[in-house]
MIKOLVO-731965 format. One line per field, with one value per residue (C-alpha): x, y, z; residue in one letter. Coordinates in steps of 0.02 Angstrom, whole numbers. Layout:
BEGIN
u [X ...]
v [Y ...]
w [Z ...]
code [A ...]
***
This chain:
BEGIN
u [876 785 844 837 682 705 852 828 825 992 944 927 1083 1194 1087 1137 1030 1117 1047 1125 1083 1035 1027 863 734 673 500 444 481 398 243 235 243 99 -6 22 -27 -185 -235 -208 -313 -452 -452 -462 -602 -698 -685 -733 -889 -935 -931 -1034 -1152 -1321 -1338 -1482 -1648 -1581 -1737 -1861 -1998 -1981 -2133 -2151 -2270 -2256 -2383 -2519 -2490 -2513 -2678]
v [-1218 -1060 -886 -736 -628 -490 -575 -609 -789 -861 -847 -658 -619 -605 -478 -296 -152 -27 132 252 436 499 678 649 520 394 469 340 197 290 322 137 92 208 153 -29 5 97 -42 -174 -75 -52 -238 -281 -155 -223 -403 -350 -261 -413 -522 -404 -327 -408 -487 -483 -569 -733 -806 -733 -621 -438 -327 -182 -35 -20 -158 -69 92 3 -82]
w [1423 1472 1435 1548 1534 1405 1318 1132 1071 1013 829 848 947 793 699 688 631 520 444 325 315 143 85 -6 43 -86 -106 -235 -116 28 -77 -124 60 107 -42 5 185 130 10 144 268 139 100 285 311 162 223 399 333 227 382 493 364 337 166 43 81 10 -70 53 -13 25 48 -71 -78 -268 -304 -204 -300 -467 -418]
code [M S R P T G A P P A R M R D Y Q L A A E V R E T P D L H R L A Q L F I G M A R Q R A T Q E K S R R A I T A P G P A E G R E V E S D T Q E A N D]
***
């Protein structure tokens, strides 16, 4: 069976979204949400940099000017 375009799947048709207005927001919970989002973004950024950043020389010799100065 196919469903009309834009119609939700059958498993979602019984769900209702309810919100209640509060006088004061739960700032602790909101802060936890933002901290979690920031940590997740930092973790993703760190892993993305690790993939794209060049690594160390990995066993290859690296030229240095310090030996010439000591001779």
